[in-house]
C-alpha positions in Angstrom: -27.1 -12.8 -9.5 -27.8 -9.1 -8.8 -31.2 -9.8 -10.7 -32.1 -12.1 -7.8 -31.5 -9.8 -5.1 -33.7 -7.2 -6.8 -36.5 -9.7 -6.9 -35.8 -10.9 -3.3 -35.8 -7.2 -2.2 -39.0 -6.2 -3.8 -40.7 -9.4 -2.5 -39.6 -8.8 1.1 -40.6 -5.2 0.6 -44.1 -6.5 -0.8 -44.7 -8.9 2.3 -43.6 -6.4 4.9 -46.2 -3.8 3.0 -48.9 -6.5 3.4 -48.4 -7.1 7.3 -47.3 -3.7 8.2 -48.2 -0.1 7.8 -46.7 1.6 4.7 -44.8 4.2 6.7 -43.3 1.5 9.0 -42.1 -0.4 5.9 -40.4 2.5 4.6 -38.6 3.4 7.9 -37.3 -0.3 7.8 -36.1 -0.1 4.2 -34.5 3.3 4.9 -32.7 1.9 7.9 -31.6 -1.1 6.0 -30.1 1.2 3.3 -28.6 3.4 5.8 -27.1 0.4 7.7 -25.7 -1.3 4.5 -24.2 1.9 3.0 -20.9 1.0 4.4 -21.0 -2.5 2.9 -22.0 -1.1 -0.2 -19.0 1.1 -0.3 -16.5 -1.2 0.6 -17.8 -3.7 -1.9 -17.6 -0.9 -4.6 -14.0 -0.1 -3.6 -13.0 -3.7 -3.8 -14.9 -4.1 -7.4 -12.7 -1.1 -8.4 -9.6 -2.6 -7.2 -10.0 -5.8 -8.5 -10.9 -4.6 -12.1 -8.1 -2.3 -12.6 -7.1 -2.5 -16.2 -10.0 -4.5 -17.2 -11.4 -1.9 -19.6 -7.9 -0.6 -20.8 -8.0 -0.5 -24.5 -5.0 -2.3 -26.1 -2.5 -0.4 -28.2 -3.1 -0.9 -31.9 -0.6 -3.0 -33.7 -0.4 -1.2 -36.8 -2.0 2.1 -38.6 -4.3 1.2 -41.4 -4.6 4.6 -43.1 -1.5 6.7 -43.9 -2.1 10.6 -44.5 0.0 10.7 -47.5 -1.9 7.8 -49.5 -4.4 8.6 -51.8 -7.4 6.2 -51.3 -8.7 4.2 -54.2 -11.7 1.9 -54.3 -9.4 -1.4 -54.0 -7.4 0.0 -51.3 -10.5 1.3 -49.3 -11.8 -2.2 -49.4 -8.7 -4.0 -48.5 -8.1 -1.6 -45.6 -11.7 -1.7 -44.7 -11.2 -5.7 -44.4 -8.0 -5.2 -42.4 -9.7 -2.8 -40.1 -12.6 -5.4 -39.3 -9.8 -8.3 -38.9 -8.0 -6.1 -36.6 -11.0 -5.3 -34.8 -11.9 -8.9 -33.8 -8.3 -9.7 -32.9 -8.3 -7.0 -30.4 -12.1 -7.9 -29.2 -10.7 -11.5 -29.0 -7.8 -10.3 -27.1 -9.6 -8.5 -24.3 -9.5 -9.8 -20.9 -13.3 -9.7 -20.2 -14.2 -11.9 -23.2 -15.2 -15.0 -21.3 -17.5 -12.9 -19.0 -18.8 -10.9 -21.9 -19.5 -14.2 -23.9 -20.9 -15.8 -20.8 -23.4 -12.8 -20.4 -24.5 -12.9 -24.1 -25.2 -16.8 -23.9 -27.1 -16.3 -20.7 -29.2 -13.8 -22.6 -29.6 -16.1 -25.6 -30.9 -18.7 -23.2 
């Protein structure tokens, strides 16, 4: 949706630029940015308030590597696979997973 606003803003500025003097267009653009600054600040604060804790990392449920264990080839492979499995479990447990998947699928489309 932000992408559409960027296109609309550039389109509007281009139309104004084709009809009016460039200095007038810059004055209008500057006035709009200054006038909409409070709205931007309020929306940013609201976004920050609503998204509290979304990017918090979950606590790992277990420790994969012990300091006192000597690594051998088999245990490294097993522990590596356990780490990958744990990583996927933590990824799938994130609260932003649906939005992340939707974003990826949007760009695949």
